[in-house]
N, C-alpha and C positions, 0 to 999 in steps of 0.2 A: 798422351801425345795423340792428336787426332789425325786421322788418315784422309787424304783427299786424292783425287785423281786430276790429271791434266786431259783435256779433250784433245783429239787428233786434229785440231783445226790448223795445224802447222806441219802435218806430215804430207808431203807432196803425194799426189796420186790417191788420196783418201776421198772417197765420195762425200760431198758436202753434207749429205743426209746422215751420214755416220756420226756427226756431232750429236744430233739428237738421240740416236740410238744409244751412244755412249753415256750421254747424260741420264737417260732413263735407267739403263742397266746399272750405272754407278750408284745411283741412289737406291735402287732396289738391293743392291748387294752390300749396302751399308757404309759406303764411303760418304764422309761428312761433308766434302765440299768437291766443287767442280771448278777446274780452272782453265783459262786460256792465256797463252803467251802473246806478245805483240811484236810484228815486224811490219814495215811498209814495203820496202822493196824485197819481196820474197813471195812464194807461192803459198799463201795462207789466207785464211778467211780473216776479216776484220774481227777483233775480240768482242766488240759490243754486239755485232750481228750474231756471232756464233753463240754468245750467252743469252741473247734473246731467244734463240732456237732452244737452248737448253732450259730456260725458263719455262717455256711452253710445255715441255715434256717432263717437268719435275714439280714437287710440291714443297719439300722441305730442305733440300741441300743447299748449302751457302754457295753463291756464284762468285768467282773471284777473276780479276784481271791480274796476272802476275808475269810481267808488269806491263802497264799501259804507258808508252811513251808520251809525254805531255807537251814539251815545248813546240815540237814540230806539228802539232795539231792547231797551233796559233791562236784560236779564238776561244778563250776560257768560258765564255757564256755559252757557246755552242756545246762545247764538250760537257759542261755542267748539266745542260738540259738532256743531253744524251744519257749521261749516267744517272741522272735522276729519274728519267723515263724508264731505264732498265730497272732501276730499283723499285719503281711502282709496278712495273709490270710483273716483277717477280716477288711482289708481296714484302719488300723490305729485306731480301736475301742477298743484296749486292755488297760485296767488299771490294772497293776499288783500290788495287795495288797500283801505285803511280811512281814513275821516276822520270829523270830527264832522258834515259835512253842511251844506249851505248853504241848503236850502229851508225857510223859516220855517214854512210850512203842515204840513210832515212833522213838524217839532218841536211845533207846536200842537195837531195832533189827537192826539199821543202824550201830551199833558198833562204834558210836562216842565216842572219849574220853571224860571223864567228865570235865566239866568246860571248860572255855574259849569260849562259844558260841557266846557271843557278839562280841569278836574280830574276831571269824571266820565269823560271819554275815557280819560285816564290810568290811572284806577282799573280801567276795564275792561279796558284792554291787560294790566295787571298780572295780573288774574283769569283772562284768557284764556290768558296764558302759563303759569300754573299748572296749567290744565287740559291743555295740550298737552304740559306736562312730566311728566304723571302724578301731580300732587301733590294731587288732589281725590279724596277717597275717601268710600265710603259702607260699609253694612253687608256688601255683597258684595264689597268691596275697592276699589281704585283705578280711576278711569276709565283706560283704556289711554293710555300715552303715545304721542306720535308720534316719529319719528326726529328727531334734532336738526336744527333749521332748517326744520321743516316745521310749518304750511305756510310758505311763503315770505312775507314781509311787507313790503308798501310803504305809506307813508302819504301823504296829500294835505294841502292847505291853503296858504294864502298869508300868514297872520300869521307874524311872526317866531318865536312860540313853536311854531307848527305846523312850520315849517322846521327848527327845532332838534330838535322831536321826531322828525321823519323821520330826521335824521342820527343821533340818539343810539339810537332805540328800533326802528329797522327796516332794511331792506336798501337803502332809496332813497326817491325822492320821485317821486309822479305829479303832473305839471303840469296846468294847465288845458286845456280845449279851444281856447282862443283867447287871443291876446295874447303876441306873440314876446318883447317886452321883459320881461313878467312871467315867461316861461319862463326866459330868460337869467339875469335877476337872481335869481330864486327857486333855480335850480340852483347858481349861484355861492354863495349863502348856505348851501345844504345842503352843499356840498363844503367850505366854511370850517368849518362846525359839525362836520362829520364828522372833519375834521383836528384840530380843537381837542379832540375827544372822544378822540383817540389811536387811531382806529379804523384797521386796516390796508385797503389797497386803496382803493377809491373807491366812492360810492354809486351805485346805479343810478338813471339818470334816464329816466323814461317820459314822452313827449309824446303828445298826442291830438289829432286833427283830423277834423272831418266831411268827407265827400266825397259828390259827386252827379254821376254821369256820363251822357252820352247826351242823347236828345232831351228838352226841357223840363227840363233839369237846374236852371236858375236858379229857375224857378217852384217845382219840387218842393221844392228845398232851402229856398227862403225860407218856404213855407208850413209846412214841417215845423219849422223854427227858430222862426218866429214863435209857432206852437202850443206848442213845448216850454219856450221861455224867456220869452214874454210881452214886454211893451215894454221891460222894464228891461235885458235882455241880449241880445235878438235881434240887434240891430246889430252888436254886437261879434262875435257868433257868424257872422253871415253874412259879415263882412268877411274872416274867415279860412277859410271853407269852400271846399274845393278842388272846382272845377266843370269842369275840362278836364284832359286829359293833361299839357299843358305846365305848367299850374300845379301839378299834383301832382309831377311830376318837380322842378320848381324848389324846392318845398317840402321834398321829400325831401333834396335837397342841402343847403339851408340849415339844417335841423334836424340833419343828420348833422355839419355842420361846427360847429354849436353844442354838440356833444358828447353829443347824446341816445343813449342805448343802445338804445331802442325807440321805435318810433311805431306807434300804434294808429289805425286808419282806420275810423271808425264812419260807417254808411251814413244818409242822409236819407230812404231809401226800402227797403221790405222785399223787392223783387222780386230774384230770384237773379240776373237780368242785370247788376245793379249790381256784383256781386262778380266776374262773368266780365269785365266792362269793366275793373274795377280790376286784376285779374290781368294783362290784356294790357297795360295802361299800365306797370305796375311791372316786366313782363318785359324792358322796355327800359332799366331801371336796373341798372348793372353790379353793384351790390352785393347784388341780389336773386337768390336761387336756391333752387330746390326740392330741391336736392341734399341739403342739411343733414338734412332729415327723411327723405329716402330713405336715407341713410347710417344714421340713427338706428334706422330699422326693420330693418337689417340685423344689428343687435347685440341 
């Protein structure tokens, strides 16, 4: 199971420049991927802007949106070009994690019509695929095609249709930040749909967890999650947040045994000390090694 980090682009009060510092340090410490989550009506950096900053400070780490809300972005050609531009800027390192998005206020301020978001999402995925394949042209010629398979694509969501969509239309599934049984059941459903579609290999399963380490970890984590999720979901998020080295190592083993291919660890605080503490803890996990990136840099 590969380990990645979330960048603190959605931790209020974190200086924007910290995103680049975290990205550079995360790659140096051996984390395989750098991820950013997405909200519209919240105090966070736009994920594509944040990942562009990360791309400029790194060379090898995978860049991921987990997840990017699609339907309220409205214009699939614009979004496809933004994602293609980021992938080209990063030298092909982008994995676009996409979904309908679960925050009602984000849809509301975007003035989307009620209902039909699944169909709208499917249509936008198709349109974006045409852009990436070089099938959209103007008077000056077609928009440049990306190499096959770029950007890599993962989909999120928990509804049966979303799980099937992830299996049929992408490289795999991004699980929620909390809920072990939801992860296990969702991954099993995606694998069944993948096999039913006759696809070779297996879907990529990406899990996510929050972490907070060091002095005042409990208070810091609870305050951040209550602010981010509000009353509806904060309790569930708090229950699965990793607040000690022992809890973190136990969860690594549990998620690896469940067949997750990647685990992304998102901070509840933006100070770089959180990342350094995290690296100290996972260094004790036998499966974690910075050598993979070091080898990649030699080629």
